[in-house]
C-alpha positions in Angstrom: -13.2 26.3 91.6 -11.2 29.2 92.9 -7.4 29.6 92.1 -4.8 29.9 93.9 -4.0 33.1 92.8 -7.7 34.7 92.8 -7.9 33.7 96.3 -4.8 35.9 97.3 -5.8 38.7 95.3 -9.2 37.8 97.1 -7.1 38.1 100.7 -4.6 41.3 99.4 -8.1 42.8 98.7 -10.4 42.4 101.0 -7.5 42.8 103.8 -6.5 46.3 102.3 -10.5 47.2 102.4 -10.6 46.7 106.2 -7.0 48.2 107.1 -7.3 51.6 104.8 -9.7 53.5 107.2 -9.2 56.9 108.7 -8.3 55.8 112.5 -5.9 56.7 115.2 -3.5 54.0 114.3 -3.2 54.8 111.1 -3.0 58.8 111.9 -0.1 57.5 114.6 2.1 55.5 111.5 1.5 58.6 109.4 2.9 60.9 111.9 5.8 59.0 112.8 7.0 58.6 109.0 6.2 62.2 108.8 8.6 62.7 111.5 10.8 59.9 110.6 11.0 58.7 114.1 11.0 54.9 114.8 9.4 54.1 111.8 10.8 50.5 110.8 9.8 49.7 113.9 6.2 50.6 114.7 5.7 49.4 110.7 7.1 46.4 111.8 4.7 46.1 115.1 1.7 46.8 113.4 2.3 44.4 110.2 3.7 41.7 112.7 0.2 42.5 114.7 -2.1 42.2 111.8 0.1 38.8 110.3 -0.5 37.0 113.6 -4.5 38.1 114.3 -5.2 37.4 110.5 -3.4 33.8 111.4 -5.4 33.6 114.4 -8.5 34.7 112.9 -7.9 32.3 109.8 -7.2 29.4 111.8 -9.7 29.7 114.3 -12.5 29.6 112.2 -11.1 26.9 109.9 -11.0 25.1 112.3 -14.6 25.5 113.5 -15.6 25.0 109.8 -13.6 21.5 110.4 -15.4 20.6 113.2 -19.1 21.7 112.4 -19.0 22.1 108.4 -22.9 23.7 109.5 -20.7 26.8 111.2 -20.0 27.5 107.6 -23.4 28.7 107.0 -23.9 30.6 110.1 -20.8 32.5 109.7 -21.3 32.8 106.0 -24.3 34.9 107.2 -23.3 36.6 110.0 -19.9 37.8 108.4 -21.6 38.8 105.0 -23.9 40.8 107.4 -20.9 42.5 109.2 -19.4 43.3 105.5 -22.6 45.1 104.3 -22.8 47.3 107.4 -19.5 48.0 106.7 -20.2 49.0 103.1 -23.0 51.0 103.7 -21.3 53.0 106.4 -18.4 53.7 104.3 -20.8 54.3 101.5 -22.5 57.1 103.6 -19.1 58.7 104.1 -19.2 59.0 100.5 -22.0 60.9 100.1 -22.1 62.6 103.5 -18.5 63.3 104.4 -17.4 64.5 107.8 -14.4 66.3 106.6 -11.7 63.9 107.8 -8.4 62.7 106.9 -5.3 61.5 108.8 -3.5 64.8 110.2 0.0 65.0 111.0 -0.1 67.1 113.7 -0.1 66.9 117.3 2.2 64.9 119.4 5.0 63.1 118.9 5.5 60.1 120.2 8.9 60.7 121.8 11.8 58.1 122.5 11.8 54.6 120.9 10.3 52.7 123.9 6.9 55.2 124.0 6.7 54.7 120.1 6.6 51.0 121.0 4.6 51.2 123.6 1.6 53.5 121.9 1.9 51.6 119.0 1.3 48.4 121.0 -1.8 50.0 123.0 -3.2 51.5 120.0 -3.1 47.6 117.7 -4.0 45.1 120.5 -6.5 47.3 123.0 -8.8 48.0 119.8 -11.8 46.1 119.8 -12.2 46.8 116.5 -9.3 45.1 115.2 -10.0 41.9 116.3 -13.8 42.3 114.7 -11.7 43.2 111.5 -8.7 40.5 111.2 -10.0 37.7 113.2 -13.4 37.3 112.6 -14.5 38.9 109.7 -10.9 38.1 107.4 -11.9 34.7 109.2 -14.7 34.7 108.2 -14.4 35.2 104.3 -11.4 33.0 104.2 -13.3 30.3 105.9 -15.3 30.5 102.5 -12.3 29.7 100.2 -12.3 26.3 101.8 -8.6 24.6 101.4 -7.2 28.0 100.0 -8.2 30.0 103.2 -4.7 30.4 104.1 -3.6 31.0 100.4 -6.2 34.0 101.0 -4.9 35.2 104.6 -1.5 35.4 102.8 -3.0 37.5 100.7 -4.4 39.7 103.7 -1.3 39.7 105.0 0.7 40.9 102.4 -1.9 43.7 102.3 -1.3 44.6 105.8 2.5 45.0 105.4 2.4 47.0 101.9 -0.3 49.2 103.6 2.1 50.4 106.6 5.1 50.3 104.5 3.8 52.8 102.2 2.3 55.0 105.0 5.0 54.6 107.4 8.0 55.1 104.4 5.8 57.5 102.2 4.7 59.6 104.7 6.5 62.6 103.2 4.2 62.2 99.5 1.3 60.2 101.5 0.6 62.7 104.3 -0.4 65.2 101.7 -2.8 63.1 99.8 -4.0 62.3 103.0 -4.4 65.2 104.6 -7.3 65.9 101.7 -10.9 64.9 102.7 -12.0 64.6 98.7 -8.5 61.7 99.0 -11.3 60.1 101.7 -14.0 59.8 99.6 -12.5 58.4 96.7 -11.3 56.1 99.0 -14.3 55.4 101.2 -15.9 54.5 97.6 -13.4 51.9 96.8 -13.9 50.1 100.3 -17.7 50.5 99.6 -17.9 48.6 96.7 -15.7 46.0 98.1 -16.9 45.3 101.1 -20.9 45.7 99.6 -19.3 43.0 97.0 -17.9 40.6 99.1 -20.3 40.8 101.7 -23.3 40.1 98.8 -21.1 37.3 98.1 -20.4 35.8 101.3 -24.5 35.6 102.0 -25.1 34.1 98.8 -22.9 31.6 99.3 -24.2 30.2 102.8 
């Protein structure tokens, strides 16, 4: 039986692996942090939005499993396949880097109102966020049965830690994350985590 700590740690690791990726949202948070513009508001929106979506995923997928126990097998196979694909794509970036990195240049968000609207749009209008937080995290959480909410809490904590570090530690992290080599290391860790989790999810289905 999975322990409470193990479920929370699994949620933290899985959540972090899905959140830590080069993307418009992360670049925006980093840019706001470097310029010290509406950092607290932006970090809060990102973290609270993730918490809401993760809760929806854990609760929604969990409710489906409770109503139809056989759905766990289907969800396990589909979620596992997605995670394996994610891992393969991350591994590909390790061996065939595209030179990508988070950059702090570009236009600033400007006013606090504009920063809020931009952040909300990047979060809620991004289709990938629903796949990551609602479906993938919900699928892996469902595999933990009664401890799925503990898993979800770990994922929420991972989101909070990441966006807090990215926003308030931007001055230091910006120099590190601007190096493509740093992303090869992160992609390697993400690939390993995703492939292992995907294999476990498929094997347990």
